[in-house]
C-alpha positions in Angstrom: 0.0 0.0 0.0 1.4 3.4 -0.9 2.4 5.7 2.0 0.3 8.5 3.2 1.6 11.9 2.0 1.4 15.0 4.2 1.2 18.1 2.0 2.1 21.3 3.9 0.7 24.3 2.1 -2.3 25.6 0.2 -1.0 28.0 -2.4 -1.1 27.6 -6.2 1.7 25.1 -6.5 0.4 23.1 -3.5 -3.0 23.0 -5.2 -1.5 21.8 -8.5 0.3 19.0 -6.7 -2.7 18.1 -4.6 -4.8 17.8 -7.8 -2.2 15.5 -9.3 -1.9 13.3 -6.3 -5.6 13.2 -5.3 -7.0 9.7 -5.5 -3.6 8.2 -6.3 -2.0 8.4 -2.9 -3.5 8.6 0.6 -3.2 12.4 1.1 -3.6 14.7 4.0 -3.2 18.5 3.8 -2.0 20.7 6.6 -0.8 24.2 7.3 -1.1 27.0 9.8 -4.6 28.1 8.8 -7.4 25.5 9.3 -9.9 27.5 7.3 -7.6 27.5 4.2 -7.0 23.7 4.6 -10.8 23.1 4.5 -11.4 25.5 1.6 -8.6 23.9 -0.5 -10.1 20.4 0.0 -13.8 21.4 -0.4 -13.6 23.9 -3.2 -11.5 21.6 -5.5 -13.1 18.3 -4.5 -9.8 16.8 -3.4 -9.7 13.2 -2.1 -7.7 14.3 1.0 -8.0 14.6 4.7 -7.4 17.7 6.7 -4.6 17.6 9.3 -5.2 20.5 11.7 -2.1 21.4 13.7 -3.6 21.8 17.2 -0.3 22.9 18.6 3.1 24.0 17.4 5.4 22.4 16.5 3.7 20.0 14.1 4.5 16.3 14.8 5.9 14.8 11.7 7.1 11.5 13.2 7.3 8.8 10.5 5.5 11.0 8.0 6.4 11.7 4.3 6.2 15.5 4.2 5.7 17.3 1.0 6.7 20.9 1.7 4.9 23.3 -0.6 5.3 26.7 0.9 7.1 29.9 -0.2 10.9 29.7 0.5 10.7 32.7 2.9 8.1 30.8 5.0 10.4 28.0 6.0 11.9 30.0 8.9 8.5 30.4 10.4 7.6 26.7 10.5 8.2 24.4 13.5 8.3 20.6 13.5 8.8 17.9 16.1 9.7 14.2 15.7 11.6 12.8 12.7 9.9 12.3 9.3 10.7 9.4 7.1 11.1 11.7 4.2 10.9 15.4 3.3 10.1 16.3 -0.3 10.7 20.1 -0.8 9.6 22.2 -3.8 11.2 25.3 -2.2 13.2 27.1 -4.8 16.7 27.9 -3.7 16.5 26.0 -0.4 19.3 23.5 -0.2 19.1 20.1 1.4 21.6 21.3 4.0 19.1 24.1 5.0 16.3 21.5 5.1 18.3 19.3 7.5 18.8 22.3 9.8 15.1 23.0 10.0 13.3 19.7 9.6 14.4 16.4 11.2 14.1 13.5 8.7 15.7 10.3 7.7 16.0 11.4 4.0 15.5 14.4 1.8 14.4 15.1 -1.7 14.3 18.4 -3.6 11.7 18.5 -6.4 10.9 21.2 -9.0 7.6 20.6 -10.7 5.6 23.3 -12.6 2.0 24.3 -12.8 1.1 21.6 -15.4 1.3 19.2 -12.4 -2.4 19.6 -11.9 -3.0 18.2 -15.5 -0.5 15.4 -15.1 1.8 17.2 -17.6 4.6 18.5 -15.5 8.3 17.7 -16.0 9.6 17.5 -12.5 13.3 17.6 -11.7 14.4 15.5 -8.7 17.5 15.2 -6.6 18.6 14.1 -3.2 19.1 11.0 -1.1 19.3 7.8 -3.3 17.3 5.9 -0.6 14.2 7.9 -1.6 14.8 8.0 -5.4 12.4 5.2 -6.3 9.6 6.5 -4.0 10.1 10.1 -5.1 9.8 9.0 -8.7 6.6 7.2 -7.8 5.1 10.1 -5.9 5.7 12.6 -8.7 4.8 10.2 -11.5 1.1 11.2 -11.4 2.2 14.8 -12.1 3.8 13.9 -15.4 7.4 12.9 -16.3 10.3 13.3 -14.0 14.1 13.7 -14.4 16.6 12.6 -11.7 19.5 14.9 -11.5 22.9 13.5 -10.3 23.9 16.7 -8.5 22.0 19.1 -6.3 23.8 22.0 -7.9 21.7 21.4 -11.1 18.3 21.9 -9.4 18.5 25.7 -9.5 19.0 25.5 -13.3 16.0 23.2 -13.5 14.0 25.7 -11.4 14.9 28.5 -13.8 14.2 26.5 -16.9 11.3 24.2 -16.2 9.8 25.6 -12.9 9.6 29.1 -14.3 9.2 28.0 -17.9 5.4 28.1 -18.1 5.5 31.9 -17.4 7.9 32.4 -20.3 5.7 30.4 -22.6 2.6 32.1 -21.4 4.2 35.5 -22.3 5.0 34.2 -25.8 1.5 32.8 -26.2 -0.1 36.0 -25.1 2.1 38.0 -27.6 1.2 35.6 -30.4 -2.5 35.9 -29.7 -2.2 39.7 -29.7 -0.3 39.5 -33.0 -3.1 37.5 -34.6 -5.6 40.1 -33.5 -3.4 42.9 -34.8 -3.4 41.2 -38.2 -7.2 40.8 -38.4 -8.1 37.6 -36.6 -10.8 37.6 -33.9 -9.7 37.1 -30.3 -11.3 33.6 -30.3 -9.7 32.7 -33.7 -6.2 33.8 -32.5 -6.5 32.0 -29.2 -7.6 28.7 -31.0 -4.7 28.9 -33.4 -2.2 29.7 -30.7 -3.4 26.8 -28.5 -3.2 24.4 -31.5 0.3 25.7 -32.2 1.6 25.0 -28.7 -0.1 21.6 -28.5 1.2 20.5 -31.9 4.7 21.8 -31.2 4.9 19.8 -27.9 4.4 16.6 -30.0 7.0 17.6 -32.6 9.5 18.3 -29.8 9.2 14.8 -28.4 11.4 13.3 -31.2 12.8 16.2 -33.1 15.5 18.8 -32.3 14.3 22.4 -32.4 16.8 23.2 -35.1 15.4 20.5 -37.3 11.8 21.7 -36.8 12.9 25.3 -37.7 14.6 24.1 -40.8 11.6 22.1 -42.0 9.3 25.1 -41.5 11.6 27.7 -43.1 11.6 27.9 -46.9 14.3 30.0 -48.7 13.1 33.5 -49.1 9.8 32.7 -47.4 7.6 34.3 -44.7 9.1 32.3 -41.9 12.7 33.2 -42.9 11.7 36.8 -42.9 10.1 36.5 -39.4 13.1 34.6 -38.0 15.5 37.2 -39.3 13.6 39.9 -37.4 13.5 37.8 -34.2 17.3 37.2 -34.4 18.0 40.9 -35.0 16.0 41.7 -31.9 18.0 39.2 -29.9 15.1 36.9 -28.9 17.5 33.9 -28.4 19.8 35.9 -26.2 16.9 37.4 -24.2 15.6 33.9 -23.4 19.0 32.7 -22.3 19.5 35.7 -20.1 16.0 35.3 -18.6 16.8 31.8 -17.5 20.1 32.9 -16.1 18.4 35.7 -14.2 16.0 33.2 -12.6 18.8 31.0 -11.6 20.7 33.8 -9.9 17.5 34.7 -8.0 17.0 31.1 -6.9 20.5 31.1 -5.5 19.7 34.2 -3.4 16.6 32.8 -1.8 
């Protein structure tokens, strides 16, 4: 029988993970605000039990704790006992810092993204090998996962895949606006952009981006003209620098 997972938190990422795990693992949700715990479970129809902390610190003895709070909130939390495992999605918070704050036998750092609620996240994992198999099992309902051999890589994964949906959302919004500018209705532009992203995800599964670009671009054609403009504006470099900026921020948290 799968272990009971104790999810600490009720923010957007906690909700995305809870939706992905609901009905697949025994799940309990806890936090410092009992009302928010109840609202999260009731409003979203989660198959989960509330765990109300009647006192502080929260007893985590023999629990598998999924820590889903903002990084700055870690210093305000208090725990007693020793957990079997801690699975943290806190950006920039090292395993060393987790050990100082939360007693546990083993630790895992995970970086899913908002697509977890749809079972379509790509989650980066690293940490103690003793929990590798279980961590992969826990995050499997959320989509695919990638085990990193060094903790130092997790900040890069955070900057790329964790923050990535926001980058793509900005691009999608811009493309929709571009379609409207050129005469499409808002609904038409949205439908075409959604189809573009969905189809591209399938293409990317077995083709390198450079190959996709080559296949779409005809000599002297419309795509070549658009790509030349994007390159002249430095789109490629902007994206690379954006990921680097996110990584530097993660290291400062």
